[in-house]
Every structure is written in C-alpha cells, then in structure tokens.
C-alpha positions as CSV (number, residue, x, y, z in Angstrom):
1,X,26.1,-22.6,-0.1
2,X,27.6,-19.6,1.5
3,X,26.1,-16.0,1.0
4,X,28.7,-15.1,-1.6
5,X,27.8,-17.9,-3.9
6,X,24.0,-17.2,-3.9
7,X,25.3,-13.6,-4.6
8,X,27.1,-14.4,-7.4
9,X,24.0,-16.9,-8.8
10,X,21.4,-14.2,-8.3
11,X,23.9,-11.3,-9.9
12,X,24.1,-13.5,-13.0
13,X,20.7,-14.9,-13.4
14,X,17.9,-12.4,-11.5
15,X,17.0,-9.2,-12.7
16,X,16.2,-7.2,-9.5
17,X,13.2,-4.9,-9.4
18,X,13.2,-0.7,-8.5
19,X,16.9,-1.4,-8.8
20,X,19.7,0.1,-10.7
21,X,21.6,-3.6,-11.0
22,X,25.3,-2.0,-11.5
23,X,24.9,-0.3,-8.2
24,X,25.4,-3.9,-6.6
25,X,28.7,-3.6,-7.8
26,X,28.8,-1.3,-4.4
27,X,25.9,-2.3,-2.6
28,X,25.0,-6.0,-3.2
29,X,21.7,-7.7,-2.2
30,X,21.6,-9.7,0.9
31,X,20.8,-13.5,0.7
32,X,18.5,-14.8,2.5
33,X,17.8,-18.2,4.0
34,X,14.9,-18.4,6.1
35,X,12.7,-16.1,8.1
36,X,11.3,-16.1,11.4
37,X,8.7,-13.6,13.4
38,X,10.3,-10.2,12.5
39,X,13.8,-11.5,11.5
40,X,15.2,-12.4,8.5
41,X,18.3,-14.5,8.3
42,X,21.2,-15.3,5.8
43,X,22.9,-18.4,4.7
44,X,25.6,-17.5,7.4
45,X,23.1,-17.2,10.2
46,X,23.1,-13.5,10.3
47,X,19.9,-12.1,11.4
48,X,17.8,-8.6,10.3
49,X,14.7,-6.7,11.7
50,X,12.3,-6.7,9.0
51,X,11.4,-2.7,9.7
52,X,9.6,-2.3,6.5
53,X,7.6,-5.6,6.3
54,X,9.1,-6.6,3.2
55,X,7.5,-3.6,1.1
56,X,4.6,-3.3,3.7
57,X,3.0,-6.8,2.6
58,X,4.3,-8.7,5.9
59,X,1.8,-8.0,8.8
60,X,2.1,-11.0,11.3
61,X,6.0,-12.1,10.6
62,X,7.6,-14.5,8.2
63,X,6.7,-17.9,8.5
64,X,3.4,-17.5,10.5
65,X,2.6,-20.9,12.1
66,X,-1.5,-20.5,11.5
67,X,-1.2,-19.1,7.7
68,X,1.4,-22.1,7.3
69,X,-1.6,-24.4,9.0
70,X,-4.0,-22.8,6.7
71,X,-2.2,-23.5,3.8
72,X,-1.2,-27.2,4.3
73,X,-4.6,-27.5,4.8
74,X,-6.0,-25.9,1.6
75,X,-3.0,-27.6,-0.7
76,X,-4.8,-30.6,0.2
77,X,-8.1,-29.6,-1.2
78,X,-7.6,-27.0,-4.2
79,X,-4.8,-24.8,-5.4
80,X,-6.1,-23.0,-8.2
81,X,-9.6,-23.3,-10.3
82,X,-9.9,-20.4,-12.8
83,X,-12.8,-17.9,-11.8
84,X,-14.7,-17.5,-15.1
85,X,-17.0,-20.4,-14.8
86,X,-16.4,-21.5,-11.7
87,X,-16.1,-20.7,-7.8
88,X,-14.4,-22.0,-5.0
89,X,-14.9,-21.9,-1.1
90,X,-12.0,-19.7,-0.2
91,X,-12.9,-17.1,-2.9
92,X,-16.4,-17.0,-1.4
93,X,-15.8,-16.7,2.0
94,X,-13.3,-14.2,1.6
95,X,-15.2,-11.9,-0.1
96,X,-17.9,-12.1,2.3
97,X,-15.5,-11.5,5.1
98,X,-14.0,-8.1,3.2
99,X,-17.9,-7.0,2.6
100,X,-18.7,-7.2,6.1
101,X,-15.4,-5.3,7.2
102,X,-15.5,-2.8,4.8
103,X,-17.2,0.6,4.8
104,X,-21.3,-0.4,4.1
105,X,-22.1,-1.5,0.8
106,X,-19.0,-2.3,-1.0
107,X,-20.5,-6.0,-1.6
108,X,-18.7,-7.0,-4.7
109,X,-15.3,-8.3,-5.0
110,X,-13.5,-8.2,-8.4
111,X,-9.9,-10.0,-7.9
112,X,-6.7,-9.3,-9.4
113,X,-2.8,-10.2,-8.6
114,X,-0.9,-7.3,-6.8
115,X,-1.5,-3.5,-6.3
116,X,-1.1,-2.2,-9.6
117,X,-3.8,-4.5,-11.1
118,X,-6.3,-3.7,-8.7
119,X,-5.3,0.3,-9.6
120,X,-6.0,-1.0,-13.3
121,X,-9.4,-2.7,-12.7
122,X,-10.6,0.2,-10.7
123,X,-9.8,2.6,-13.2
124,X,-11.2,0.3,-16.4
125,X,-14.1,-0.5,-14.0
126,X,-15.0,3.2,-13.2
127,X,-14.7,4.5,-17.4
128,X,-16.9,1.6,-18.4
129,X,-19.5,2.4,-16.1
130,X,-20.0,5.9,-17.5
131,X,-20.0,4.2,-20.7
132,X,-22.3,2.0,-20.2
133,X,-24.6,5.1,-18.4
134,X,-24.6,6.9,-21.7
135,X,-21.7,9.1,-20.7
136,X,-18.9,8.0,-22.8
137,X,-17.2,11.4,-22.3
138,X,-15.9,10.6,-18.9
139,X,-12.4,9.5,-19.8
140,X,-9.8,11.0,-17.5
141,X,-8.8,10.4,-14.1
142,X,-7.6,12.7,-11.6
143,X,-4.7,12.0,-8.6
144,X,-3.1,14.0,-6.1
145,X,0.6,15.6,-6.7
146,X,3.1,13.2,-5.5
147,X,0.9,10.2,-5.7
148,X,1.7,6.5,-6.1
149,X,-0.7,3.9,-7.6
150,X,1.6,1.2,-9.5
151,X,3.6,1.0,-12.1
152,X,1.6,-0.7,-15.0
153,X,0.8,2.2,-17.5
154,X,-2.5,2.6,-16.5
155,X,-1.9,2.7,-12.9
156,X,1.8,5.0,-13.9
157,X,-0.6,7.5,-15.8
158,X,-2.0,8.5,-12.4
159,X,1.4,8.4,-10.3
160,X,3.2,11.4,-9.8
161,X,6.6,10.2,-9.0
162,X,8.9,11.3,-11.3
163,X,11.6,8.6,-10.9
164,X,8.9,5.7,-11.9
165,X,7.0,7.8,-14.6
166,X,9.1,10.4,-16.3
167,X,11.0,7.9,-18.6
168,X,7.4,6.0,-19.6
169,X,5.4,9.6,-20.3
170,X,5.3,8.9,-24.2
171,X,3.7,5.4,-23.5
172,X,1.0,6.9,-20.8
173,X,-2.4,8.4,-20.8
174,X,-2.9,11.5,-20.1
175,X,-3.9,12.4,-16.5
176,X,-4.1,15.5,-14.1
177,X,-2.7,16.2,-10.7
178,X,-4.0,18.6,-7.8
179,X,-2.3,19.5,-4.7
180,X,-1.6,17.2,-1.9
181,X,-3.1,17.5,1.4
182,X,0.6,16.5,2.9
183,X,1.0,18.7,6.0
184,X,4.6,18.8,5.0
185,X,3.5,21.3,2.4
186,X,2.0,23.9,5.2
187,X,3.1,27.3,5.6
188,X,4.7,27.8,9.3
189,X,1.9,27.3,12.0
190,X,-0.5,26.0,9.1
191,X,-2.7,23.0,10.9
192,X,-2.8,19.6,8.8
193,X,-6.4,20.1,8.8
194,X,-5.8,24.0,7.0
195,X,-3.6,22.5,4.9
196,X,-6.4,19.7,3.9
197,X,-8.8,22.4,3.6
198,X,-6.8,24.2,0.9
199,X,-6.4,21.3,-1.0
200,X,-9.7,20.4,-1.1
201,X,-10.5,23.4,-2.6
202,X,-7.9,23.0,-5.3
203,X,-9.6,20.0,-5.5
204,X,-13.3,21.4,-6.0
205,X,-12.0,24.5,-8.4
206,X,-10.7,21.6,-11.0
207,X,-13.8,19.9,-11.0
208,X,-16.2,22.6,-11.2
209,X,-14.6,23.0,-14.7
210,X,-13.4,19.8,-15.7
211,X,-16.1,17.2,-14.0
212,X,-17.8,16.2,-17.5
213,X,-14.7,14.9,-18.6
214,X,-13.2,13.0,-15.4
215,X,-14.3,9.4,-14.5
216,X,-12.6,9.4,-11.3
217,X,-10.5,10.7,-8.6
218,X,-7.7,8.0,-6.9
219,X,-6.2,9.1,-3.6
220,X,-4.2,7.2,-1.2
221,X,-6.3,7.5,2.2
222,X,-4.2,9.3,4.7
223,X,-1.1,8.4,3.8
224,X,1.0,9.0,0.4
225,X,3.5,6.1,0.8
226,X,5.8,5.8,-2.2
227,X,6.1,10.0,-2.3
228,X,7.7,10.1,1.4
229,X,5.0,8.8,3.9
230,X,3.1,11.8,3.6
231,X,0.3,12.3,5.9
232,X,-2.3,14.2,6.0
233,X,-5.8,15.2,7.7
234,X,-8.9,13.0,7.2
235,X,-10.9,16.3,7.2
236,X,-9.6,15.8,3.4
237,X,-11.1,12.7,2.2
238,X,-14.8,13.8,3.7
239,X,-14.4,17.0,1.5
240,X,-13.3,14.8,-1.5
241,X,-16.2,12.9,-1.0
242,X,-18.7,15.8,-0.9
243,X,-17.0,17.0,-3.9
244,X,-17.0,14.1,-6.0
245,X,-20.6,13.5,-5.6
246,X,-21.5,16.6,-6.1
247,X,-19.7,16.3,-9.8
248,X,-20.8,13.2,-10.7
249,X,-17.1,11.7,-10.3
250,X,-16.2,8.3,-8.8
251,X,-13.9,8.0,-5.6
252,X,-11.5,5.1,-5.7
253,X,-9.5,4.7,-2.3
254,X,-6.3,3.3,-2.9
255,X,-5.6,1.3,0.3
256,X,-3.3,-1.2,-1.3
257,X,-0.6,0.1,1.6
258,X,-2.6,1.3,4.2
259,X,-5.3,-1.4,4.4
260,X,-5.6,-4.0,6.9
261,X,-4.7,-1.7,10.0
262,X,-1.8,-0.3,9.0
263,X,-2.9,3.5,10.1
264,X,-4.5,2.3,13.0
265,X,-7.9,1.1,11.9
266,X,-8.9,-1.5,9.6
267,X,-9.2,0.4,6.5
268,X,-8.0,4.1,6.8
269,X,-11.4,5.2,5.2
270,X,-12.9,4.4,8.5
271,X,-10.8,7.5,9.9
272,X,-12.9,9.8,7.6
273,X,-16.3,8.0,8.1
274,X,-16.8,7.7,4.2
275,X,-17.4,4.9,1.9
276,X,-15.4,5.2,-1.5
277,X,-16.6,4.0,-4.7
278,X,-14.0,1.5,-5.3
279,X,-11.7,0.4,-2.5
280,X,-8.7,-1.3,-3.7
281,X,-6.4,-3.6,-1.5
282,X,-3.6,-5.8,-2.2
283,X,-0.1,-5.9,-0.4
284,X,-1.1,-7.3,3.5
285,X,-4.0,-8.7,2.7
286,X,-2.6,-12.4,2.6
287,X,-0.2,-11.8,5.2
288,X,2.2,-11.4,2.9
289,X,2.4,-14.9,1.6
290,X,1.0,-14.6,-2.0
291,X,0.3,-12.1,-4.3
292,X,-3.4,-11.2,-4.3
293,X,-5.7,-8.2,-5.1
294,X,-9.3,-7.2,-4.8
295,X,-11.4,-3.9,-5.7
296,X,-14.3,-3.7,-3.9
297,X,-17.4,-1.5,-5.6
298,X,-21.4,-0.8,-4.7
299,X,-24.6,-2.2,-6.2
300,X,-24.9,0.7,-8.6
301,X,-21.8,0.0,-10.3
302,X,-22.5,-3.9,-10.7
303,X,-25.5,-3.0,-11.5
304,X,-24.2,-0.8,-14.5
305,X,-22.5,-3.8,-15.6
306,X,-25.5,-6.5,-15.4
307,X,-26.7,-6.8,-18.7
308,X,-27.7,-9.3,-21.0
309,X,-25.4,-7.9,-23.4
310,X,-21.9,-9.3,-23.3
311,X,-20.0,-6.4,-23.8
312,X,-21.3,-4.4,-21.0
313,X,-19.7,-7.0,-19.0
314,X,-16.5,-6.0,-17.5
315,X,-14.2,-8.9,-18.6
316,X,-11.0,-7.8,-17.4
317,X,-9.5,-11.1,-16.2
318,X,-6.0,-12.6,-15.0
319,X,-5.1,-16.3,-14.8
320,X,-4.8,-16.5,-11.1
321,X,-8.0,-14.2,-10.3
322,X,-8.8,-15.3,-6.9
323,X,-6.4,-17.8,-6.7
324,X,-7.8,-20.5,-3.6
325,X,-4.1,-20.8,-2.1
326,X,-4.1,-16.7,-1.6
327,X,-7.7,-16.4,-0.7
328,X,-6.9,-18.9,2.0
329,X,-4.0,-17.1,3.3
330,X,-6.4,-14.1,3.6
331,X,-8.7,-15.5,5.7
332,X,-6.3,-17.3,7.7
333,X,-4.6,-13.4,8.3
334,X,-8.1,-12.0,8.6
335,X,-8.9,-15.0,11.5
336,X,-5.6,-13.3,13.5
337,X,-7.2,-10.4,13.5
338,X,-10.3,-11.3,14.8
339,X,-9.2,-13.9,17.5
340,X,-5.8,-11.9,18.5
341,X,-7.2,-8.4,19.0
342,X,-4.7,-6.8,16.8
343,X,-6.1,-3.5,16.3
344,X,-5.6,-3.0,20.3
345,X,-2.7,-4.6,20.5
346,X,-0.9,-2.3,17.5
347,X,-1.8,0.7,20.1
348,X,-0.1,0.0,22.5
349,X,3.1,-1.2,20.8
350,X,2.8,2.3,18.5
351,X,2.7,3.6,22.1
352,X,5.6,2.2,23.2
353,X,7.7,2.5,19.9
354,X,6.7,6.0,19.7
355,X,8.1,6.8,23.0
356,X,11.3,5.3,22.0
357,X,11.8,7.2,19.1
358,X,10.4,10.8,20.8
359,X,14.3,11.8,21.1
360,X,14.4,11.9,17.6
361,X,12.1,14.9,17.5
362,X,14.9,17.0,19.2
363,X,18.0,15.4,16.6
364,X,19.1,18.4,14.4
365,X,19.6,15.6,12.1
366,X,15.7,15.0,12.2
367,X,12.9,16.5,10.4
368,X,8.7,16.4,10.4
369,X,9.1,12.8,12.7
370,X,5.7,11.8,12.1
371,X,3.5,8.8,13.2
372,X,0.0,6.9,12.3
373,X,-0.7,4.0,13.1
374,X,1.9,1.7,12.6
375,X,3.9,3.6,10.7
376,X,6.8,6.2,11.4
377,X,8.8,8.7,9.6
378,X,11.1,11.5,8.9
379,X,13.2,13.6,7.1
380,X,17.1,13.8,6.7
381,X,17.7,17.1,7.0
382,X,19.8,19.0,4.7
383,X,20.6,16.3,2.3
384,X,21.7,13.8,5.1
385,X,23.0,10.7,3.2
386,X,22.0,8.7,0.0
387,X,19.1,5.8,0.5
388,X,21.4,3.1,0.1
389,X,24.2,4.6,2.5
390,X,21.1,4.2,5.2
391,X,20.3,1.2,3.8
392,X,24.4,-0.2,4.5
393,X,24.3,1.2,7.7
394,X,21.3,-0.5,8.8
395,X,22.7,-3.8,7.6
396,X,25.2,-3.3,9.9
397,X,23.5,-3.2,12.6
398,X,20.7,-6.0,11.5
399,X,18.2,-3.6,10.7
400,X,16.4,-3.9,7.2
401,X,15.7,-0.2,6.5
402,X,14.8,1.3,2.6
403,X,14.5,4.9,2.8
404,X,12.6,6.7,-0.2
405,X,14.7,9.5,-1.4
406,X,15.5,11.5,2.0
407,X,12.4,10.1,4.2
408,X,13.4,7.1,6.6
409,X,10.6,5.2,7.7
410,X,9.5,2.0,9.7
411,X,6.5,-0.4,9.0
412,X,7.4,-3.1,10.9
413,X,5.2,-6.5,11.0
414,X,2.4,-6.1,14.0
415,X,4.2,-9.1,16.0
416,X,6.9,-6.5,16.6
417,X,7.4,-7.5,20.7
418,X,9.1,-4.3,23.1
419,X,12.6,-5.6,23.1
420,X,12.8,-6.1,19.4
421,X,11.3,-2.3,19.2
422,X,13.8,-1.4,21.7
423,X,16.6,-3.1,19.4
424,X,14.7,-1.3,16.4
425,X,14.7,2.2,17.6
426,X,19.1,1.3,19.0
427,X,19.4,0.7,15.6
428,X,18.1,3.1,14.1
429,X,19.8,6.0,16.5
430,X,23.0,4.0,15.2
431,X,22.4,4.7,11.6
432,X,22.0,8.5,12.3
433,X,25.1,8.7,14.5
434,X,27.1,7.3,11.4
435,X,25.9,9.1,8.5
C-alpha cells in the first residue's frame, strides 16, 4: 500500500497523541513501514533520520539485531506472567543489574508500564511511607517551575507546562513549584552555578516554612526536557539533597528521559554524587522496544511497608508489571552498554557532532546553543517559526525534528555514526536557511 492509503486509514481510525488532529489536514503524519539503525522508512522508500530517538526512547537504533535476538529467545520461554504472587528470571536479573548500576542503596525495584506510571508510583509511595511512619500530614508535593513528569492526574499535578496542565486543573491535586535552576534564567554574566544556588535558596526558603506538609520534592536531574531542554548545574542537585535531608522531605529523581547515558553518565544523578530516595526510570530502559518503567528505592522506604498488616503494604499494581519480554529487552540493552563501551563512544560522538554544530553559535537566528551528553538544543530567535513548520522543513531534508515551542533539539540514537551526524548537521542547517 502507498503512503496516502495508510494516511487515509490512520486519520479515519487513530487518535494520535499530543496532537490537534485538525492540524493533520495541513501537516499529515508520516506512515512508517520499517526502521533500521537511525533511519525510519516510509512505504514509498523515503527515509528519515530519527534525530529525536522517537520521543527519546530509542538508544541503539531501530530493529537492533541483538535486542531482536534476545526477544526471539524470550518468546520461546515466557511472554508474561503476573508479578503478584509470581516471579520470573528476566525481572529478577534486571532488578539486580539496575541495583548494581544505580547509586548505592537503591536496591528495591517496583515496576510499572511507562514514565507517567513511574511518577505515580513514586508519589504514592512517598505519601504512604509518611503515613506508615505516623506522619499523615505530609500529603503535598513540590516540583520545579517548568517541570514535566507525565500526564496522568498525579503526574500532571507536579507538572508545570501550561499546555498540558491548564485544561485539567480542576481535576488535579494542588502542588507547589519553586524556581527552576535552568541556566537560561540567569542574568547577564551570571554563571549556571550561581543560577543553581539562587534556585536552591528558594527551595530552602519554601521548605523552611512548609516542610511539615511536604512529602516529596520531584526533580528532573540536569535537564528539564519537555520544558524546552532547560539545562542546569549539578550544584543544584547536591543542594537539593542536603535541603531535603534537613527538612525530612523525600527527593524523587525523575530520570525517565535523562537516564541510561543521555546526559553523559549512566544516570544523571551521578554527576552530582547524590542518591535520591526514589529513582524513576522508563523511556530508554528497553532500548525503545517495549513499555516498561521502574521506581528504585531504599531499604528504609521498603522497610516502612514490610508489615503483618496488609493495608500497610504498597498495593499499587499494573496488569503488565514487570513484563518478561520488556525486562528481557532491557537486559539486552544493558548488555550493549556493557559490551560496547557505549558511554565512552558517546563522548567521542558528542565531540564530533558538537564541532559540526559549532557554527550555529554565531548565527543570528540561534540563541542559547547548549549541549550535555547526547542532547543538543537551542532556541529560535525572535519568534522564529512554528514547531510544525520546523518539523515540515526537517522532513523535506529527511530529518525527523519535533521542536518544543521555539526550542529545537537533537537527541539521536547512540548508534549514530559520523556520516549520519554530518547528514544531521547539514539537514539542520538547511532547515534554518529555509525558515
């Protein structure tokens, strides 16, 4: 079938996510037939470089042979069994390996289905911990301005992106926000560290007054992704850990988007040398293959639920919790990290692509060019162009871009090679020329 035939069928049957469907009259979705490496192919043979890792999930390329083989093997053994009252090899092995990789002390893994469910789990677990500890007044949550943690109701309550949140405000639990350490908030000449310290002082001032009712502070370590790839100094995380400890507030690290090497270290928290009370993971955990999320937590948190009384247990559940196929994909992904020296290779690739993008620094259409690990971002100056226009111009040049407002960003799969980085940089330059 042709692209147009699949397009007609999808518009008649599929309600696409994060989309005003009427816009597809002018900007239709791209029907994809198959993928290979960093490339996606439509039904007429055109290919597109997946510069955003398909919403930040794909780490090792589409149709990765090693992940495929692991899943074929697992299909012959076990596809799924409920994790209530049962267990299986992939979920045990994955939990043990994550505990060995995460900051020391995060030895208990609770599984969900996606990033938003991980946020929900962490929020509920924090609240329930304080209740079990005889402190039921700690019922509120705190997050950063311009933060994003998912779109289910609990996750949306601690999100601060108006486009997603405002419509549903009457349904949401009230949560507070404190100033973001985003380096873009700095005054002229102010360092990223100084911005981070100023934001940390605001956090300290808020908790000094409200800590008795705050259960947890949730933060995206180092990069506020859906908030426009706002990057900040690791000093903020160190201060947040110290402040939360002092005021008896849990620290939740939402590494759903930034975990698994995206910021240059396996977990972003490593760059601050801290351990959160809860570590939320999803997106890249399976290499982009299957939905899976995990919340990792500590012995003291686990112990607060370990009791003869059933109601003191954490009774949260998802039907596909700890799915065997998803866990096996995650294990295959971890094997690639271990066997291929991915983090070291990524540093070399990041240096190469940063050099190719360096000319953007002086372009009058570009502001706030920034980079961390395998993430690059900048804003279009003076209103630039609509995100849909940028997306369209990217597709004309066979590059998949999906801007966040006026922020254009790159988060390519880790398997990208130098000729593909050249193609990406040239395509991006062509997009800017066309706007």
